[in-house]
N, C-alpha and C positions, 0 to 999 in steps of 0.2 A: 107905564113908562117910568114913572117915578120910582117904582119898586126895583126896576132893573138898574137904575142909576145907584140906588142905595146898595144893592147887592154888589155892584162893581166896586163901589167905594169900600165896602166891607172886605172884599177880597184883597184889595190893594193894602188896606190897613193891616190885615193879618200877615200878608207877605212881608211888610216892612218890620213887623215884630220879630221875624226870624231872619232878617237880612240887614246888611249895612249898604247904604248907597255910597259909592265912591266914584271919583272921576279919574280916568286914566290920563296920560299925557296928551292925548289927542282931543280931550274934552268930551269924550263920549261917556254918557251915563252907564255905569255897570252895576249890576246887582251882585254883591259878593257875600256868599254864605259863610258862616263861622265854621271852623274846623278843617280848613283846607291846608293849614301849615303842617309840614311833616319834615322828617330828616333821618339821617343815619350816620354811623361812625365807621370809619375804616382805619386800620393801623398798619404801619409800615416800619419794620418787616411784619408781614402778616402772621408769621409764626415765630415764637421765641428762638433766638439763635444761641442760647446757652443751654445748660443742663437743667433738668427738673423744672421746666416751664419758666425759666428766667431769661431775661434779655441781658446781654453784656455790652450793648451799644445803646446810644440814644434811640428813642422811639418817636416817630412822627405820627401824630394823630390828626386826621382830617374830619372836620364836621361838614356834612352835606345837608344844607338847608334848602327847603323847597316850598314855594307858595304858588297859588294859581294866578296871582297878579303881580305883586311886587313886595320884596323884602325890604325891611328898614334897619333892623339891628340883629346881631347875634350876640348872645351872652354865653360865656363858657367859664369853667373853672376846673382845676386839677386838685383832687383830694388825695392826701397821702395818709396811709394807715398809721395810726399812732400819733398824728399831729392834729392841731385844731383845723376845723373846716375853713376853707378859704372863701374869699368873697368872689362874686361873679364879676368877670371882666366884660365890659361892653365894647363891641366893635360896630361902628357906624358904617353902614353900607347903603345909605339912602341915595348917594350920588351914583351908585352903580346901576340904578334903574333896572334891576333884574329880578326874576322870579326864582332863580336858582343861584346858589352861591356856595363855594367850597372854601373853608377856612382851615388852614393847617397850622398846628403848633408842634413844638418839639419838647418832649420830656427828657431831660438829660441829668436827672438827679437820682441817686440811689434811693430805693424804697419800693413800697407796694402802693400803686396809685390807681385811681379811676379818673377818667375824663368825662365831663358832662357838658351839655349845651342845650339851649333852646333858642328859637327864632321869634322875632316880632315883625309883623307886616306893617305896611305903610298907614294903616288905619288903626293900629294898636292891638290887633289880635295877637294873642300869645300862644305859641305852639307848645307841644308837650316836651318834657325834659327827656333827653336821650343820654344814657350813661353807658360807658364801655365796661367790658369785663375788667378784672384786676390786671394791671400791667406791672409785672415784677421786674425791677431793674437793679442789677448789681454790676457796676463797671469797675469796682475797686478790688485790687488784689489783697489777699489776706496778709497779715503780719506774722512773721515766724522767726524764732531764734532758737539756738541749740545750747543745751547745757550738758555737761558730762560728769560722771561720778565713777571712781574706781570702786569696784565691788569685789575684786579678787586679783590675784597676781596677773591673770591674763584676760580679765573681763572688765569692760567699761559699759556703764548704762548711759545711753544718750536719751535725753528728754527734750522733746520739741515743745516750745511754748507758742502755740498757734491760735490766732483769734481772727474772727471776721464778723463785723457788727451788722451786716445786712442779711446775707443768705446763710451764714454760719459755716463752720468747718465740716467738710464731708469726710476727708481722710488725709492722713499724713503718710507719705511714702518715703522710705529710707533706701539710700543707695550707698554702695561701698566703692571707692575709687572711681574708675571710669566705666564700671559695669552698667549696662542699660537695664539689666534685670534687677528689680527691687530685692532687697534682702529682708524687708519687712514692710507691711502696711498696717496702719493702726487707725481705726475709725472711732475710737472712744478715748476720751480724756482720762488719764494723762497719756500723751502720745510718746511711746517709748520703744527703744530698740537696744538690745544687749549685744555688744561686739565682743567676740572671742578671738584672741590672737595676740601676736606681738609684732613689733615693728611700727613704722609710721604709715598710716593709711588715712584717707579722707572719707568722712561720712557726710553724705548730703541728705538733707531733709527737704522734701517738696510738699508744701501745704496746698491743698485744693479745697476751694469752697464749693457749695452746692451749685452755684451758677456756672462753675467751670474756670474761674480765675485761679491763677497759681502764683506762688511765691517760693523762692528757693534760698536756702542758706546752707553753709557747710562748716565742718570743724574737723581738725586733725585728731587722730587717736592718741597722739603723743606730742609732747613738747621736748625741747632739748634738755630740760631738767627732769623729765619723767624717767625715773630709773628703770622701771620694769619694761619699758618698751624700747630700750637701746639694744643694739645687736648683742647676741650672746657672747661673742668674744670680748666685747667691752664690759659686759656684766661680770665675766670671770675675772678680768684684769682688775676691775674696781673692787671686787670682793677680796682678791688676793692682797691688794694694797691696803684695804681696810684691816685685814688680819695682821699684816706686817706692822701696822702702826698701832695695834691695840695691845693692851696689857695681857690679854689672853694668849697672844702669840709668844711673848717673852716668857710667860709662865709655862707654856707648852715646851719651849726650848729648854728651860731650866729643868723641867721634869724629865725630858728625854736625856739630857746630859747626866743627870743624877742616876738614872737607871743604867746608863751605859757604864758608869764608873762602879 
């Protein structure tokens, strides 16, 4: 009889070595084993809404924590590539008296991020750390400006200065006047286009980053003081007036009069 009592006490002792005794809200004794905390992460939008796996809008990240009895805390952090590791943020959910809890945060900063979390139950058990895949966000348009350089009587080289600090410049597209078809696309720096012709025209440069954001700037092929791009009739008149006012013209007239005499 005594041996049976000793055996029962031994079994109870061994069980307590692998379990924690906790009391639920109704006062009932419950045996809670370690390792029942779990969780998962979902992202909204579920798929990137930009190009090349980039998001161009804020991203909502939801941490799904689960326990078999009751959760107490959720700890989370957002880590940004190229920056110092951030500290864990604690969310107290003890008053929720729940075994399942969903916590949603919003990432609204440009960069490449991961979101991580873990849960702690009401007796102090710590669950595993769950981490999302890389979340690439670029919500900012590139910066672009145009410069031009005369390279011949009827040619101008336009150079676009385009930068994007997050996803980078993918391509610069050039348009002439109101045409919807591009006259040139350049994917490597320097982003250039050579315009051939005369007259006043508008050159537009559209810079596109890898995420799909765009920026546009434009510049005229000529200014009112640009001699080579004025109408041909005006060019002829100006050249005639120039000759009339020059010493070469009077020398020409003197030579002609001398020959005639």
